[in-house]
N, C-alpha and C positions, 0 to 999 in steps of 0.2 A: 648140239651147238645151236644157237638162235641169234639171228641178227636182231638187233634191239635200239630202240632211241632211249637214251638216258642223260639226265641232266643238261638237256639242250644238244647233246652230241647224237647225230643221225644214224652213225656207223658203228655202234658198240657190239661187241660180242658177247654173249651170255652163255655160262656154263651151268648146268643143274643137274644134280641127282635126284631130285624131290626133297632131298633133307636140306641140303645147302646149295647156296648159288654164288657165283661170281660175275663180274662185270668187267670186260677189258675195254678201253678205249682204242679205237683205231683211227680217229680223227686227229688224235694227239697220243704221244706216248714215246717208247712202250710204259704202259701204266694199268695197274687194275684199280677202279676206281670204287668197286663195290665187292663186299665179301660179307655174308651173312646166313642167317636159315632162311629157307626159301619163304617168301613174302614177309620176312620179318624186317626189323631195321638194320641200317647199315652198320657193322662193327668198324668200320674204317671212317675217318674225318673227310667231310667235303666242304670245300671253300665256296659258300653259296655265290660270291662275287665273281667267281672265275669259271664257274661251271658252265658248259657249253662255248667257251672261247677257244679260238685258234689263231695261230700265227703270231706275228710281231716278234721282236727280238728281246725282250724281256723274260726271264725265266718266271714261270707261273708254278706256284705250290699245286695248285688243284685240290689236292687230296688223295686218298688212297695209297697206294704202294708203287715205288718207284726203283729204280736202279741208279746208282752213281759210282764213282770211282774215287777212292781215297788215295792219298791224304787230302782233306778239305782245302779247295783253293779257290778264291774268285780271279779271274771268270771261269777256270777251267772246269770245276767241278759243276758249276751253275749253267751248263750248257742248255738252252731251253728246248724243252721236248713239245714244241708247239705246232707240229707239222705232222702229217699223216705217217702212218706205220704199215708196212706190208703185213699181212696176216695169212696162214694157212694153217690147215688141219692135217697132222701127220698122224695117222691112226687116230688115238684117242688124245692127243696132244695138241693144243693150240701154241703157234708159234706167232710173236708179235717181233717184227724186225725192223728197226728203228735206220734211215739213211745215216750214213758215215757223218759224223760230227766234223764240220769242215775245218774248224781252226784247231782240232787236235787229234784229228785221224782217228778216232774210236767209234766203233759201232756196236750198238746195244743189242740185245735181244733177250726176251722174257719167254721161256716155254713152260706152259702149265698143263697139267694133267690133274684131273679130278677123279677120286674114287669113285666106283660106281655105286657103291653101297655103304660107304663110311663117310663121316664128316672130316675128310682128310682130302688135302691137296698139295700136290708135289710142284713147287717153283723152282725153277732152274734158271739161273741168271748167266749170260754169256757176254763178254766184252771181247771184241776182236780188234787187233791193231792194225789198222789200215794205212798207218802212216809210213815212212821210209826209216823211221830210226827206233831203237828199242824204248819202251817207256817203262818206268817202274811206277807201279800201282798196285792197288788192291780192290776188288769188287766190294760194293758196298749196298746193301740191300735194305731200303727204309720202308717200314710200313706205319703208317701214320693212323692212329686209333681216334675213335670217337672220343667226346670230351665225358668227365664225369667218373672215370673208371681208376684203377690202380695197377701199375706193373708190378710184377713180382719176378726176382731173379735169384736163383741159388747161389748161396756162398759154398767155398769148398769144406769138405768136412774137418771137423776139429780134431786136431790132436795136441797133447800137451807138450811143453818144451821139452827136449829129450834130456835134460839135466833135472827137470822139475816135475816127475811123474805124479799123476792124480792119486795113485794109492801105491803103497810099498811093493817093490818087484815088479811094476810094469814096466815093460820091454817097449822102447819107443824108438822108432825107425829114425836113424841119425840124419835122414834127409830134411827132416823138420828143423834143423839149424837153418836151413835156407827158406826163403819166402814161398808161399804157397799159391799167391794169388796177387794180381794186379789191381789197383782201384785208382783210375785215372780222373784228373779233375782239370776243368777248363778255368779260365780266369773270372768267369761269372758263376762257377758253382759254389754253392753256400750250404755247406752242411747244416747249419741252424735251421734252414728252412724247415716248417713244419710239414712241407709234403714229404720230406724223406723220412723214413723210418727204417733203422738197422737192428734187426733181431740177430740173435746168435747164429742163424742157419739161412736168414734171407735179407735181401735188400728190396724195399718198396718205396715207390715212388707214386704219389698220387697225382691225379690232373684235377687242379682246382681252376674253375672258370674264372675266378675273382682274383687269381695270383696272375700279375701281369708280367713279372721279372720270369727269364727263362732260367730253366736249371739243366744239367746235363752231368752225366758221368759216363766212364767207360770200364770195362771190366775185361779180365781174363775169365772166361766161364768154361770151365772144363766140364760141367754137368750137362752142357748142351743143349739148354733149353732157356725161355723167357716167356712169360705170360702176362696177359692183361684181362683183367676182370671188370666187367660192368653189368649191372642189372641181372645178375644171376647166370651171365652168360662168360666163359672162359676161352679166350683165344690163346693158342699155345704154338709158340714158333720154335722148331728145332733145327739145329744147324751142328754137324759133327766139328769138334775141336781138334785140330791138327797138331799133335804134340810134336814139338821141336821146329815149328814153323815160326816165322818172325811175322807179327802181326802189325798193323800200323798204328798210330796214336799211342805209341810205346806200350804195345802189346794188348790191344782191343780186339777181342772177335764178337764182342757184344757193347753196345751203347745205348744208353736212351737219353731223350730230349723232351721237355716239356714246355708249354707257354698257356696262356689262357685259353687258347683253341684246340687244343689236341695234345697228344703224347706219342711219341715216337718208339717203336721196338726196332732196332737198327743190328743188323748181323753183318760182319765184315769176313772176307776172306783173308787168307796169308798174302803179303806183299810178295810181287813176283816181278821180274825183269821181263816184259812182255815184248818180245822180238816181232819185227814186222811180219804180219800175215799169220800169228800165233793168236790163240784163243783162251781165256780163263773162264772157267766155270766155276760158279757157287751155288750151292742147291739148299734150299729150305723146304722144311716139311710144315704145313700149318694142320691146325686141328681146331675144332669148335665144339665145345661141350654147354650144355644147357643144364640149368639148376644147380649150379655150383655157387655155394655161399662158404664163406669163411670169414674169420676174425684175423685181427693183423699179430698172428701169435705162431711160435713154430709149431705148437701142437695142432693148431686147427689148420695151417698150411699142410703139415704133414698128413694130416687126415683126408682133407678135401680136393686139394691141389696136385699132392705128389702121384696119387694113383692115376691121376689124367695124363701126367707127362712121362710116366713109366719109370719114376724114381723108386 
């Protein structure tokens, strides 16, 4: 751990294992503002107009990685994280602890552990209900990626209709009468937008700096991963899907959003009735790989991305 100045904030904390590095802010937050290869470009988006700013009552995007609570609503979700956070090292874990959000009684914490010899970071998100009444909510972790790349999400494995086999005598599980996945769209989702690409196995969303209209979808991602490819680098976020749990936004445990500036890889935990004094935890695992190139086809993604995500 090293205290550094970054983006105009004088009290940032840097973690590095010599291969990858991560910088978290403590003048605002909790927030990770940088993640990338040691000495290399930031894989995360930064808003240059907001770097180094503190204070004020308006929510600031800043960039990087943040923690929210779902479902999305203004002003509740958009509580500004413009004030200092407490930080401490607990063994090999950096803890970033926000003051209680005075208008909704939530307290956020992000705990970060970097692997000593692998390009891997464990990010644990915690939200504690410090109010006097139960709150129905879900933890929501948003990683804002740098522009010019593309996100990749796996679809569920193909199976034929139970009554229409692909070949004579094929035995098909009768569970496939029922839907196998959710694909959730917002009012501004436009599947005709050329930034979207749907293959038989994957969903791809490209970040285009020249496309000004936002796009977003959500999904029930039982394969537990999403990825973002840019300039030969591959960022992978893994989150365990909890079968039988009720997820927000009509069943989404992964969502993605893009505009002209950035693209978000978002993961969500199950909905929970969080009682006073209780804490909900949501864990992500981040990985970063170099020299990963692939075409927008099932075969190319299978060959070049799946080995990295353990598929």
